[in-house]
N, C-alpha and C positions, 0 to 999 in steps of 0.2 A: 387534510386540514393544514393550512399554511400558518405557521407561527413565526417564521423568520422572514425578514425582508430579503428581497432579491440581492444577490451578492453585489457589493459595491466595488468597482474597479476604477483605477486611475484612467482619465480620458484617453491617454495614449495607448494603454493596455486594451481598453475596450475597443478602440478603433482598430487595433491590430487583430484582435480576435474576430471582430466583425468581418474584417477582410478575409480571414481564413474561412469562416463559415458562409460567406457570400461570394466566394471566388467564382470566376467565370465558368469553369467546368461544372461546378456544383449547380450553379444557376441554370445552366443548359440542361442539366439532368433532372432537377426537381422543381425549378421555378423559384422566383424571388420570394413569393409569399410564403411558401413552405420552408425555404431556407431561413428566412427571417424568424419564423415561428420556432424553428429548431434552436436558433441562437438565443432567443429570449427564454426559452425553456431551460437551456443550459445554465443561464445565469440564475435561474430560480432553483434548479435541483442541486447546484453546487453548494447551496447554503444549508442543506439538510443532510443529516446522517443517513446512510443506507438503512433499509427496512429490516436488515438482518445482521447477525454477527457470523462471520465465516471462520470456521475452525479447521485447520489442516491437522489431520491425525498422523501420528507416527506409527504407520502400519508395519514397520519392520520389527516392532516390539510386541504388538497385539493386533487383533483383527478390528476392523471398523465397528462391528457389532459389539465387541467387548468394550471398546473405548466409549461408544455411545452409551452403554449401560452405566459405566463408571462415571461418565460425565454427568449424566442425569442425576445420579446419587449425590454427587458433589454439589451441583447447582441447586438442588432441593434444600440444601442447608442455608441458602441465602434467602433473605426476604426480597421477593421480586414484585414487579409492578402490578400484577393482577392475580391476587391470591385465590380468586374464585375460578381461575382457569388453570389447566394443566400446562406445565412447561413443555413446549414442543421442541424436539430436536430431530431434524430430518436429514437424511443422506441426499447429497446432490446426485441427480440421475445420470450425469455425464462425467463427473469428476470423482473417481472412485475413493479418494481419501479425504473428502470434504464433508463436514457436518455443518448445518445451517440452523441458527437459532433466531427466531423473530425478535425484533426490537419492538418494545411496547411504547407507543407514544404517537403524537405528543399527548401528555397527560395533563389533567387540570391540577396545577400546583399554585397555591396562594403565595404571593411574594411577601417577604418579611421586610421590616424596616431596617434591619442591620444588613449591610451590603459588603460583600467581598468581590473585588474585581480581579480577574485573572487574564493572562495573555491568551491570544487567539489559539495557539497550539494546545494549551492546557484546556481551554474551553471545548475544542474539538475532541480531545481525549475524554472529557466528561460525557459528551454526547455519545461516545462509544463505550461507556460503562466504567470509566476510571474515576477514582477519587481525585481530589485536588492535592497535588504534592506541593510542599512549601515553596520550592523555587518558582512555581508558576503563579504565585500570588503577587499582584502588583499593588493593590490598595486594600485597606481594611479599616474598620473603625479604630479610633485613637486608643480606646480602652478595651479592645477585644480580648477576651480571656478564653482559655480552653473550656469547652462545654457550652459556649454561646451558640444559639441557633442563628444561622445566617442564610441570606440569599446570595447565590453566586451568579455573577454576570461576566460575560466575555467581552474584552475590549476589541471591538470590531475593526477599528482603524489603526490600532497600535500606537495610540497617542497618550496612554496613561503612564505617568512617571512612577517607577517602582518606589514604594515606601510612602505613597500618598495616603492621606486619611480618607479621601473620597475622590470621586471622579464624575464629571458631568458631561463627558463626551458620549459618543455613540457606542452603545453596548447592547448585548443580547442576553436575555435571561436563559440560564441553562439548568436551574433547579435550586433546591435547598439542601443544607447540610449542617453539620455540627463542627465547630472549630476544634481541632485536635491540639492546637498550640496557641499560646498567647501571642499578641502582636510583637512583643519584645523578642520572642524566640524566632519569629519569622524574619524580622528586619533588624535584629540585633547586630552589634559590631562583630567583626571577625568573619569566620567562614560562613558561607551560605547555608541556611537551615536545610536539613534533609528530612525525608519521611513525609507522611501525610499531613497536610495543613488543614484541610477540611474534608471530613468524611461525608460523602453524599448520602442523604437519607431519602430525599424526594427528588430524583432527577427528572427533568422534563421528558427525556426519553430513557426508558429503562432498558439496560443491556447488562447481562451478567458480568460480574467482576471475575477476571481470571487470575488474580493475584494469588499465587500458590496453588492453583487448581491443576492437578495432573501435569506438572511441568514437563515430565519426560514423555507424555503421550499426546498432549494437545498444544497447538501453536497457533496463535491468532495471526491470520494473514489474509490480505485482500484476495478475493476470488480470482481476478485476472492474474495476479502474481503466481497463484498455484497453477493456473492453466499454462502459464509460460514454462514452468518446470516440466509439465507433461508434454508440451509441444517439443521441447528439447529432446525428449525421449532417451535419456541416458540408460545404459545397460550395464549389468554387473561386469566388472573386470576392465571397464574403459577408464581412460584418463580424461578428465573434464576440467575445463578452466572457467571459473566465474570471475570476470575481470573487475567488476565493481561490486564487491560482495557484501559489504556491511549493510545491515546488522547480522546477516547470515541466514535469513529466512529461506531464500532460494537455494543457497549453498546446501543447507541441511536437507531441504526437500530433494535436491539432486542425489545426495548421498543415500537418502531413504529409498528413492526409486531404484538405485543401484544395489539395494539390499546391503548397503555398507560394504560392498566388495568392489575394489578398484581404488581410484585416487581422485579426489576432488580438490583442486588447487583454488584457494580463495584469496583474492588480492584486495587490499585497500591501502591507501597511502597514509592514513592516519592511524597511529599506533593503538590508541585506546579503542578504536573501532575494530581493529584486528583482534584485540583481546576479547571484545564482545562476540565476535564470530566464534572464537575458540570456546568461550563460555557457553554459548547456545549449543554448539556441537557436543560439548561434554554433558550438558543437561539431557540432551536427546540420545546420549550414549552412542554417538557416531564416531568411529575411529578412522574412517577413510578421509576425513576432512583435514587438509593441511593449509593453515592460514598464514599469510606472510604480509608484513608491512612493506608494500612495494608499489611504485607508480606503474599502473598497467600500460601506460603509453610506451614503456620501455621493456615490455615483457619478453620481446624476441631479441635474442643475442645475435650479434653479427658473427660470432664465432660458432660455426656450424658443428664443431667438434665438442663444444661444451655440453656436458651432461651432469648437471649438479642437482643436489637435493631441492634447492630453491631457485627462484628466478634470478636472472633471466634464463630463458630456455631456448634451445635451438629451434629454427623454423620447423613448422609442421610437427609439433610435439603432442598435439591434443586431438582426440577423437571428436570432441564436441566443445563448443565455446558458447557461453552465455554472456552477452553484452547487454546488461540492463543499465543503459547509459544514464549518467547524471544529467537531468534536464538542463538545457541551456549551457552545456559544457562538454560537448562531444570530443573536441580536439582530434588527436591522432588515433583514438581507440579503434574505429572501424578498420583502419589500415593494419594495425597490430593484430586485430582479431583474425583477419584473413590470413596473415602470415603465420600465425600460431597454429592454424588449423591444418590437419592432415588432409591429403587429397581424398575425396569421398566423405569427408567429415561434415558435420552439421553445425551451422552458426545460427543462433537465435538472438535477434536484436529486439529489445523491448524498452518502452519508456512509459512513464506515468504522466504523460502530458497530452494535450489535445491539439497541438499545432501541427500544421503540415510540414514546417521547416524541420522539425525533429522526428517526423514519422515518415510519411510517404515520400517527401523530398529526399530524405536520407536513403530510402530504398532505391529511388531512381538514380541517385548519385552512385550508390554501390554497384548497381547493375551496369552503369556506364564505365565505371572506373575499374571494375574487376570482372572481365569477361568470363572468368572461370566460375563465377557465382550464378546459380539459378535459384528461383523461388520454388519452394516445395509446399504441398498442401499441409494443413495443420490439423492435428487431432489432440484433444477434443476441440470441437467447434462450438464455442459458447458466445463469443462476440460476433459483431457484424463484419462486413467486408470493409476494405479501405475506403477512404474518402477521395473523391475526385478533386483534382487541383494541382497535381504534381506531374501530369503528363503520362501517367501509367495507363496501360490498356485495361479494359474491363476484365480481361482474364487475369491480369496481374493483381488488380484490386481484389478479385475474389479469393486470391491465395493469401491475402493479408487478413489480420484479425484486429479490428478496432472496436473497443468498448465505448459506446456512446450513450451515456445515461440520458441525454436529452431526447433520445428516440423512444425510450421505454418508461420514462418517469411518470407519465400520466396514465399508466395502465390501471385497470380496475383493481381495487383492493382484494377482491375475492379470487383472483388468480392464485393458484397454489404457490406456496413459498419457493420451492426449488426453481420454478420457471420465472417467477417474479425476480428472483435473485440475479438471473443472468443479465438483466438489463439495468438493475438498480446497483450500479457499481461506480467506482472511481473511473475517471477517464484513463484509458490504457491502450497500448498499441503493441502488437507482436508481428514480427516478420521472421520467416524461417528460410534459410538458404542452405544449399549444398555446394561444396567446393569440388568442381569436376576436374 
């Protein structure tokens, strides 16, 4: 059931993406009609939340089975979308530390006359099970009081002015809730209000809230991001570098896979994000994580004799490097990643974008620029192969892993959840190299 309009893009962005998904290599491979259908499907599926919630479990503290039982007990305390159905929590068949919970929706929810408008990011979070936090509120009724029942709409185009009494631009309904604060508290003078602004009681899509639920055992993370950690394959006792680490989900996963033995160096150039990495590591009881506020483009020292506690480091200091690159801002990081890696070491490059320029074209550039790099097979294999268009061979494309929701979004609803989840993901890309 489609309740959201197809995603709206600026003309120049739409033209650019269309060029990606209708490139000459791809057209030669599957034909124009099929390529066009894939592109149109992508625009539709990006406007909907995934059909499941992905939970990465902290298996160095408890077994998957134990966490699954505890999680079920905690979530039963919540009022959820279909009280006449049992809450389903299933293990992913190929990713050993992942639990999947189906999202219920879209549900039939009656819109109310009192309207709260929230920002796009806030609206997306509501679709994934969150309440509305006060900083995300852009507009609300002039006399709104705590306890008022309201309908929540997301500002699709980002045109609503914060503090407005109402908004008549393009919005999308995400559900109903109850105001936790008066309007004057949300938009009052002084510091920005904190805490929950609207507690969602009838979300359009029901997904469990994980606020305070097993914080040391369960961590919300997109499935492809978890796969990237397994593809890296860290082992106990190794020294691993996470170059763009905030907020720390992949960093903590790496430490968990290493059984918290060894060293995981996590870098981010923004200090409060570095503190968030440390906070998440402490919550998950991980002692092997060392987070530093540092620009990862300068991680390799020119002084080969330098051996300090923190960055920069001598060349070839790390057994494995994860470069989860910030989209549209790669800079010098691939070069630094290769220099930081020991010979025989593994580099995993990943992004959460769908373009060729930041995925397959980066792989082609790296193979040309660094003859010591070779592509490796990936395990687990959850996504599809790479997309044609960057001049890579069919064999090289098969070694890449690209998550393309547009290829799987139209699958039948009766396909079992673990297998439906593999295709119903965010756009994501993974490449695995070895330095020879």
